[in-house]
C-alpha positions as CSV (number, residue, x, y, z in Angstrom):
1,M,-8.5,42.6,1.0
2,N,-5.7,44.1,3.1
3,T,-3.4,45.7,0.5
4,D,-0.6,45.7,3.1
5,I,-0.5,41.9,3.0
6,K,1.4,40.9,-0.1
7,L,1.3,37.2,0.5
8,T,-0.8,34.8,2.5
9,I,0.7,31.4,3.3
10,A,-2.4,29.3,3.9
11,I,-2.1,25.8,5.4
12,P,-5.0,23.4,5.5
13,T,-4.5,20.8,8.2
14,Y,-6.1,17.8,9.9
15,N,-4.6,15.8,12.8
16,R,-1.0,16.1,11.8
17,C,0.3,18.4,14.6
18,K,3.8,17.0,14.7
19,L,4.3,17.5,10.9
20,L,2.5,20.9,11.1
21,K,5.1,22.1,13.6
22,M,7.9,21.2,11.2
23,T,6.1,23.1,8.4
24,L,5.4,26.2,10.6
25,D,9.0,26.2,11.8
26,S,10.2,26.4,8.2
27,I,7.9,29.3,7.5
28,M,8.1,31.4,10.7
29,E,11.9,31.3,10.7
30,Q,11.7,33.5,7.6
31,W,8.6,35.5,8.3
32,V,8.7,39.2,7.2
33,E,6.3,42.1,7.3
34,G,3.6,41.9,4.6
35,V,3.2,38.1,4.9
36,E,0.2,36.5,6.6
37,V,0.4,32.9,7.9
38,L,-3.0,31.2,8.1
39,V,-3.9,27.8,9.4
40,S,-7.3,26.2,8.6
41,D,-7.8,23.4,11.1
42,N,-10.3,20.8,9.8
43,A,-11.7,20.0,13.3
44,S,-8.6,18.1,14.4
45,T,-8.8,16.0,17.5
46,D,-5.0,16.2,18.3
47,D,-3.0,19.1,19.6
48,T,-3.1,21.2,16.5
49,A,-4.5,24.2,18.3
50,G,-1.7,24.0,20.9
51,V,1.0,23.8,18.3
52,V,-0.3,26.8,16.4
53,S,-0.7,28.9,19.6
54,S,3.0,28.6,20.2
55,Y,3.7,30.8,17.2
56,P,2.7,34.5,17.7
57,G,0.8,36.2,14.9
58,I,-0.6,33.2,13.0
59,C,-4.2,33.5,11.9
60,Y,-5.9,30.3,13.2
61,Y,-9.3,29.2,12.1
62,R,-10.8,26.0,13.5
63,N,-13.7,24.5,11.5
64,K,-16.7,23.5,13.6
65,E,-16.9,20.3,11.6
66,N,-14.6,18.5,9.1
67,L,-15.2,20.1,5.7
68,G,-13.4,17.5,3.7
69,M,-10.1,18.0,1.9
70,D,-11.5,20.2,-0.8
71,G,-13.7,22.2,1.6
72,N,-10.6,23.0,3.7
73,F,-8.6,24.1,0.7
74,L,-11.5,26.4,-0.3
75,N,-11.7,27.8,3.3
76,C,-8.0,28.8,3.1
77,L,-8.6,30.8,-0.1
78,Q,-11.7,32.4,1.3
79,K,-10.1,33.4,4.6
80,A,-6.8,34.7,3.1
81,K,-6.2,38.5,3.0
82,G,-3.1,38.7,0.9
83,T,-2.8,39.9,-2.7
84,Y,-1.3,36.5,-3.5
85,V,-2.1,33.2,-1.7
86,H,0.4,30.4,-1.3
87,L,-1.4,27.1,-0.4
88,M,1.0,25.0,1.7
89,S,0.6,21.4,2.8
90,D,0.9,20.7,6.5
91,D,3.8,18.2,6.0
92,D,6.1,20.1,3.6
93,I,9.1,22.4,4.3
94,L,9.6,25.9,2.9
95,L,13.3,26.2,2.2
96,P,15.4,29.0,3.7
97,G,15.1,32.2,1.6
98,A,12.0,31.1,-0.2
99,V,9.7,33.8,1.2
100,Q,11.9,36.6,0.0
101,K,12.4,35.0,-3.4
102,I,8.6,34.6,-3.7
103,L,8.0,38.3,-2.8
104,K,10.6,39.4,-5.3
105,L,9.0,37.3,-8.1
106,I,5.6,38.8,-7.2
107,E,7.0,42.3,-7.2
108,D,9.0,41.9,-10.4
109,E,6.6,39.9,-12.6
110,K,3.1,40.4,-11.1
111,P,2.1,36.9,-12.3
112,D,-1.3,35.3,-12.2
113,Y,0.1,31.9,-11.1
114,I,3.4,30.5,-9.7
115,N,4.3,26.9,-9.5
116,L,7.3,26.4,-7.1
117,N,9.8,23.7,-7.8
118,S,10.5,21.1,-5.2
119,V,12.5,18.1,-4.1
120,T,11.4,15.1,-2.1
121,Y,12.8,13.5,1.0
122,S,12.3,10.5,3.2
123,G,12.4,10.0,7.0
124,D,11.6,12.4,9.8
125,R,14.2,15.0,9.1
126,F,15.2,16.9,6.0
127,D,18.9,17.2,5.2
128,Y,19.5,20.7,3.9
129,D,22.5,19.7,1.8
130,M,20.8,20.4,-1.6
131,S,23.4,18.6,-3.6
132,K,21.8,15.3,-2.5
133,Y,18.5,16.1,-4.2
134,K,17.2,16.4,-7.8
135,P,14.5,19.0,-8.6
136,R,11.2,17.5,-9.6
137,I,11.1,19.9,-12.6
138,E,14.3,20.4,-14.5
139,L,14.6,23.8,-16.1
140,Q,17.5,26.0,-17.2
141,E,15.8,29.1,-16.0
142,D,12.5,30.3,-14.6
143,M,9.7,29.7,-17.2
144,I,7.7,32.9,-17.4
145,T,5.1,32.9,-20.1
146,C,1.4,33.4,-21.0
147,D,1.6,30.5,-23.5
148,K,-0.4,27.6,-22.1
149,S,1.1,25.0,-24.4
150,R,4.6,26.0,-23.3
151,Y,4.2,25.7,-19.5
152,I,1.7,22.9,-19.1
153,T,4.0,20.0,-20.3
154,P,6.9,20.6,-17.8
155,L,4.3,21.3,-15.1
156,G,2.3,18.1,-15.7
157,V,1.2,16.3,-12.5
158,Y,2.8,19.1,-10.4
159,L,-0.2,21.2,-11.2
160,T,-1.8,19.1,-8.4
161,Y,0.9,19.7,-5.9
162,I,-0.7,21.9,-3.3
163,S,2.4,23.4,-1.8
164,A,3.7,24.5,-5.2
165,T,0.6,26.7,-5.7
166,I,0.6,30.5,-5.6
167,V,-2.3,32.4,-7.1
168,K,-3.5,36.0,-7.3
169,R,-6.4,36.2,-5.0
170,E,-8.4,38.6,-7.1
171,N,-8.6,36.0,-9.8
172,F,-9.9,33.4,-7.3
173,L,-12.6,35.8,-6.2
174,K,-14.0,36.0,-9.8
175,I,-14.7,32.3,-9.9
176,K,-18.4,31.5,-9.5
177,N,-19.4,28.4,-7.4
178,P,-16.0,26.9,-6.7
179,Q,-17.9,24.3,-4.6
180,K,-18.6,22.5,-7.9
181,Y,-15.2,20.9,-7.5
182,F,-15.9,19.4,-4.1
183,G,-15.2,15.7,-4.1
184,T,-12.5,15.9,-6.8
185,Y,-9.6,16.0,-4.4
186,F,-8.1,18.5,-6.8
187,L,-10.2,21.6,-6.1
188,H,-7.1,23.8,-5.9
189,A,-5.9,22.6,-9.3
190,H,-9.3,23.0,-11.0
191,L,-9.4,26.6,-9.6
192,V,-5.9,27.3,-11.0
193,L,-7.0,26.2,-14.4
194,D,-10.1,28.3,-14.2
195,M,-8.0,31.3,-13.2
196,L,-5.7,30.8,-16.2
197,K,-8.6,30.6,-18.6
198,G,-8.0,33.0,-21.5
199,E,-4.9,34.2,-23.3
200,H,-3.1,36.8,-21.2
201,H,-2.5,35.2,-17.8
202,K,1.2,35.1,-16.9
203,A,2.4,31.8,-15.3
204,I,5.8,31.1,-13.7
205,V,7.3,27.7,-13.2
206,T,10.5,28.1,-11.1
207,K,13.9,26.7,-11.9
208,D,15.1,27.0,-8.3
209,V,13.8,24.7,-5.6
210,Y,11.6,26.4,-2.9
211,L,10.1,23.3,-1.2
212,A,10.9,19.9,0.3
213,A,8.0,17.4,0.1
214,K,7.8,14.5,2.3
215,K,7.7,11.2,0.4
216,N,5.0,8.5,1.0
217,N,2.8,10.7,3.2
218,S,-0.4,10.7,1.3
219,G,-3.4,8.4,1.0
220,G,-6.7,7.9,2.8
221,F,-8.6,7.8,-0.5
222,N,-9.2,5.3,-3.4
223,L,-6.2,5.4,-5.8
224,Y,-8.3,4.6,-8.9
225,E,-11.0,7.1,-8.1
226,V,-8.6,9.9,-7.6
227,W,-5.6,9.3,-9.8
228,V,-7.5,7.7,-12.7
229,K,-11.0,9.2,-12.7
230,Q,-10.6,12.5,-11.0
231,Y,-7.2,13.2,-12.6
232,K,-8.8,12.6,-16.0
233,R,-11.5,15.1,-15.2
234,L,-8.9,17.7,-14.2
235,L,-6.8,17.3,-17.4
236,L,-9.3,16.3,-20.1
237,K,-12.3,18.2,-19.0
238,T,-11.4,21.3,-16.9
239,A,-8.1,22.0,-18.6
240,V,-9.4,21.5,-22.1
241,R,-12.5,23.7,-21.4
242,D,-10.2,26.4,-20.1
243,G,-8.1,26.5,-23.3
244,F,-5.3,24.0,-22.8
245,P,-4.7,21.9,-25.9
246,Y,-6.4,18.5,-25.8
247,W,-3.6,16.7,-27.4
248,Q,-1.1,17.9,-24.8
249,M,-3.5,17.1,-21.9
250,R,-4.1,13.6,-23.3
251,K,-0.4,13.0,-23.6
252,I,0.2,14.1,-20.0
253,Y,-2.7,11.9,-18.7
254,T,-1.8,8.8,-20.6
255,G,1.9,9.3,-19.9
256,D,1.1,9.4,-16.2
257,I,-1.1,6.4,-16.4
258,N,1.8,4.4,-17.8
259,G,4.2,6.2,-15.4
260,F,3.7,7.1,-11.8
261,I,0.1,5.8,-11.7
262,K,1.2,2.4,-12.9
263,D,4.1,2.5,-10.4
264,S,1.6,3.4,-7.6
265,I,-0.7,0.5,-8.5
266,I,2.2,-1.9,-8.2
267,K,3.6,-0.4,-5.0
268,Y,0.4,0.2,-3.1
269,S,-1.0,-3.2,-4.0
270,V,1.9,-5.0,-2.1
271,T,3.0,-2.6,0.6
272,E,1.4,-1.3,3.8
273,N,-0.2,2.2,3.1
274,E,-3.3,4.2,3.6
275,Y,-4.7,3.9,0.0
276,D,-7.9,2.1,-0.8
277,M,-7.0,-0.2,-3.7
278,K,-10.5,-1.4,-4.5
279,N,-12.5,-0.7,-7.7
280,K,-9.7,-1.6,-10.2
281,W,-12.4,-1.5,-13.0
282,I,-12.2,2.3,-12.9
283,L,-8.9,2.0,-14.8
284,L,-10.6,0.1,-17.6
285,S,-13.8,2.2,-17.7
286,Q,-11.9,5.5,-17.8
287,T,-9.1,4.7,-20.2
288,F,-10.3,2.0,-22.7
289,L,-10.5,4.7,-25.5
290,Y,-6.7,5.3,-25.1
291,P,-4.8,2.3,-26.7
292,E,-1.5,3.7,-25.5
293,V,-2.4,2.8,-21.9
294,W,-3.7,-0.8,-22.5
295,K,-0.2,-2.1,-21.6
296,T,-0.8,-1.0,-18.0
297,Y,-3.9,-3.1,-17.6
298,K,-2.0,-6.3,-17.0
299,Y,-0.9,-5.0,-13.5
300,I,-4.5,-4.9,-12.2
301,F,-4.9,-8.6,-13.1
302,M,-1.7,-9.8,-11.6
303,S,-1.6,-11.8,-8.3
304,K,-0.1,-10.1,-5.3
305,S,2.9,-12.5,-5.5
306,S,3.5,-11.5,-9.1
307,L,3.2,-7.8,-8.3
308,R,5.6,-8.2,-5.4
309,K,8.2,-9.6,-7.7
310,V,7.8,-6.7,-10.1
311,Y,7.9,-4.2,-7.3
312,Y,11.0,-5.5,-5.6
313,K,12.8,-6.1,-8.9
314,H,12.6,-2.4,-9.7
315,D,12.5,-0.8,-6.2
């Protein structure tokens, strides 16, 4: 590890060169000494290499073959040289001043994990008037604590948000066989939980917004497999094994089933998108032991016309 590099911003990417350019612009405009910017190209067939080459100093790695989403996340962590690694999605924006604020947090607090607050935006351009946006996580001040039960509830699903994730690299290097999380779509979040195993790991959830995440820009996988089955594995298996309270993890999981997952089932059943909406039975098989989510079952049995009425009534 190069001790002169305090922070690596590592970007896994595949065939999104136009969005990647926007992301790199937001990073390179605030680049400073001690920061490594790394791109792991998952065998893209577009102009990703050309886009990256227009920015001097970026460490560019092109995989000989597509490693899958989780494999590319792992490649970023393995290739990074910084004391801390910030995983950054190839379609998000790092807001002005974020790099200096991250470096100050690292210097002042020496945390094991940082989760960066964010806002969401629609369209091709981000309006930097921050008064128009609401932070995803509402806090009065930065949450800085070693108490798992304190930070996991406000964090919730944003544990899975890749661009929010900053970890201490030495903690990652201690994890044996990270490949065991291949195929989960949440490798990075499983690894975060493993890194936080034990009692004395300092975590920070930021009050201030550091990121802008592009809305409705995910998909390419089965919604039920990932957001019902694999999300359950993350929260109720890995998190609980790593010392997070079962009752809290269950409350987060079932709350999300009745919340954004239910909303996603409705929305993506009636709109054009890149999600695979087959295998609805996964919802039943994975959650039948949790009576608090049974009320959500009705949406997988509704006709498209009925779902459309529900969606457009609340949209």
